[in-house]
Backbone as a ProteinNet text record, in pm:
[ID]
protein_1_A
[PRIMARY]
CMVFYFTSGPGEKAPKGYLLYMGKDKHENEELIKYAWPEDVWFHVDKESSAHVYIRLPRGIHETGPTWYKEIPKNVVEECC
[TERTIARY]
1902.2	1824.4	1827.7	1839.3	1842.6	1774.8	1701	1508.8	1612.8	1515.4	1585.9	1466.6	1563.3	1493.9	1514	1465	1461.7	1415.4	1476.5	1384.8	1340.5	1248.6	1170.1	1273.3	1171.5	1169.2	1351.8	1302.1	1280.2	1259.8	1130.7	1111.1	957.2	955.5	818.2	785.5	847.6	768.2	673.6	780	736.8	781.8	730.4	763.5	869.1	999.4	1108.5	1091.9	1104.7	1108.9	1019	945.6	876.8	995.8	982.4	1070.8	990.2	1081.8	962.5	1027.2	999.4	1073.2	1053.7	1118.6	1003.3	1109.6	1016.8	1069.1	1009.6	1110.2	1134.1	1062	1056.6	1004.1	952	889.5	871.8	903.6	1068	1129.1	1212.1	1230.4	1262.3	1038.5	984.4	820.6	804.7	906.1	878.9	938.5	1072.9	1141.5	1060.4	1030	923.3	878.1	791.1	650.4	748.5	862.1	872.8	854.7	935.8	942.6	856.1	746	583	499.6	490	405.4	278.4	162.5	28.5	19.9	100.6	71	163.7	223.6	278	145.1	216	43.4	114.6	93.7	167.2	97.6	148.2	144	200.9	87.3	186.5	161.1	335.1	382.2	299.3	244.4	217.5	302.5	260.1	400.9	466.1	527.8	588.3	575.3	591.9	611.5	640.9	519.5	572.4	611.7	616.1	731.6	617.3	598.6	589.4	615.3	576.1	577.3	570.5	644.4	500.7	597.1	489.4	567.3	538.8	654	608.9	603.1	522.6	438.4	484.8	432.4	460.7	416.1	428.7	366.9	269.8	210	71.7	-92.7	-0.8	-93.7	-217.5	-238.4	-314	-437.8	-417.4	-495.6	-512.7	-538.9	-598.7	-722	-772.8	-937.7	-925.7	-1037.2	-1083.1	-1020.3	-1006.1	-907.1	-760.3	-684.4	-571.7	-440.2	-518.6	-462.5	-435.1	-589.3	-587.7	-542.4	-466.7	-338.7	-179.5	-161	-101	-58.8	57.4	13.2	14.3	-12.9	-54.4	66.6	237.7	271	412	338.9	415.9	381.2	218.6	197.8	222.1	235.5	296.1	458.1	542.9	668.2	637.2	566.8	588.7	578.5	445.9	455.5	608.5
3718.1	3783.7	3913	4087.6	4186.2	4267.8	4311.8	4421.2	4549.9	4619.5	4788.5	4852.7	4928.4	5012	5216	5274.1	5409	5538.4	5614.5	5698.5	5834.9	5836.8	5948.6	6142.5	6213.8	6278.9	6349	6465.5	6578.4	6647.7	6768.6	6830.4	6841.6	6807.2	6820.9	6693	6551.6	6455.5	6408.9	6393.2	6342.2	6414.2	6437.7	6491	6355	6465.7	6315.6	6266.9	6081.6	6073.9	5880.3	5884.3	5791.7	5664.1	5636.6	5453.9	5371.6	5357.6	5342.3	5173.5	5042.1	4959.9	4914.8	4843.8	4711.2	4637.7	4493.3	4381	4440	4353.2	4368.8	4229.3	4117.8	3945.6	3867.2	3814	3739.8	3673.2	3628.3	3653	3717.8	3879	4011.8	4029	3979.8	4054	3940.6	3794.4	3702.6	3789.8	3812.5	3874.4	3958.8	4067.3	4195.3	4168.6	4049.5	3960.7	3923.9	3875.7	3874.5	3897.8	4113	4166.7	4327.2	4252.4	4376.1	4425.1	4506.7	4540.8	4527.7	4562.5	4597.3	4707.3	4754.5	4940.9	4950.9	4845.4	4902.4	4902.9	4955.6	4989.1	4959.8	4847	4761.1	4819.3	4816.5	4890.5	4791.7	4711.5	4598.6	4799.2	4703.9	4813	4767.9	4924	4873.8	4883.8	4756.9	4739.2	4614	4587.1	4526.9	4383.9	4276.4	4173.4	4104.5	4141.2	4070.5	4158.7	4286	4404.1	4454.1	4480.1	4557.9	4685.3	4771.7	4881.6	4908.6	4902.8	4926.5	5062.6	5174.8	5257.3	5176.7	5172	5204.7	5281.4	5333.3	5429.9	5394	5449	5411.4	5366.3	5249.2	5208.9	5200.7	5160.7	5144.9	5244.5	5324	5433.5	5343.8	5195.3	5150.5	5137.8	5124	5152.2	5246.5	5357.8	5537.8	5571.2	5449.2	5470	5460	5357	5361	5376.3	5545.1	5591.4	5615	5547.5	5561.8	5630.3	5533.8	5534.7	5660.6	5759.5	5855	5925	5903.8	6014.2	6088.5	5953.6	5901	6011	6159.4	6233.4	6183.4	6272.4	6237.5	6184.4	6277.4	6293.1	6192.6	6100.6	5991.8	5864.9	5914	5750	5763.7	5892.7	5925.2	5856.7	5858.2	5827.9	5722.3	5607.2	5469.8	5433.9	5488.3	5471.2	5521.5
1719.2	1715.9	1821.9	1729.1	1805.4	1750.7	1872.7	1793.1	1795.3	1767.4	1739.9	1813.2	1870.6	1970.5	1932.6	1978.6	1986.6	2058	2105.1	2206	2111.2	2094	1998.1	2007.4	1937.3	1937	1982.6	2021.6	2035.8	1906.2	1924.1	1750.6	1752.4	1622.6	1538.9	1565.2	1527.6	1502.1	1614.1	1760.4	1872.6	2006.8	2108.5	2246.1	2277.7	2292.5	2376.6	2493.3	2509.7	2611.2	2562	2465.8	2452.9	2341.3	2398.3	2376.7	2307.1	2113.9	2047.3	2001.9	1956.6	1993.4	1829.2	1791.8	1637.6	1618.6	1604.6	1466.9	1387.2	1274.2	1158.4	1088.6	1166.9	1164	1259.9	1212.5	1336.3	1454	1457.4	1548.9	1592.2	1545	1627.9	1725.3	1624.6	1697.2	1880.1	1810.4	1921.9	2078.8	2031.7	2136.7	2198.6	2105.6	2171.6	2264	2240.7	2274	2431.3	2429.1	2543.5	2669.3	2627.5	2739.5	2712.3	2666	2669.2	2810.1	2790	2920	2867.5	2985.2	2913.5	2884.9	2874.4	2863.2	2738.6	2643.8	2529.7	2420.9	2324.8	2238.4	2126.2	2081.4	1965.5	1778.8	1661.9	1585.8	1426.4	1336.3	1286.9	1124.9	1073.3	981.3	842.2	855.9	656.7	610.1	456.3	412.6	356.1	512.2	563.6	654.4	530.3	590.8	787.7	879.8	995.9	1063.7	1031.6	1130	1183	1233.2	1412.4	1432.2	1585.3	1652.4	1781.3	1901.4	1976.1	2048.6	2130.8	2186.8	2320.7	2481.2	2620.4	2658.6	2720.1	2812.3	2950.4	3006.4	3168.9	3228.7	3341.1	3397.5	3470.9	3488.3	3525.2	3496.2	3336.7	3269.2	3223.3	3161.8	3158.7	3241.2	3370.7	3499	3535.3	3480.8	3488.8	3438.2	3364.1	3306.8	3125.9	3105.6	2969.5	2877.5	2879.5	2707.2	2775.6	2796.1	2890.4	2742.6	2631.6	2494.3	2430.5	2473.6	2369.1	2405.3	2526.1	2544.3	2491.3	2381.6	2331.7	2200.2	2225.9	2117.4	1969.4	1914.8	1746.3	1684.9	1721.2	1680.4	1697.8	1788.6	1888.2	1804.5	1764.8	1679.2	1538.2	1459.2	1323.4	1305.9	1388.6	1435.2	1396.2	1460.6	1503.7	1318	1233.5	1108.3	1004
[MASK]
+++++++++++++++++++++++++++++++++++++++++++++++++++++++++++++++++++++++++++++++++

């Protein structure tokens, strides 16, 4: 089982540097969970059975305050779609 991952951007879609991971089924999602960080933001992919994507954010960012997730650029979130 091998999960798909890529670095976003650069360009119109997302700023360069965000690492995005994708699991296309239950088995790949289980692999993603094994290596997840508290800072990772998870999404369920619409119209894809069991598919998930997560954004790997910098270590410790979730400790910067209750609204840390609002700092994720919209275009990075859109690239996950």
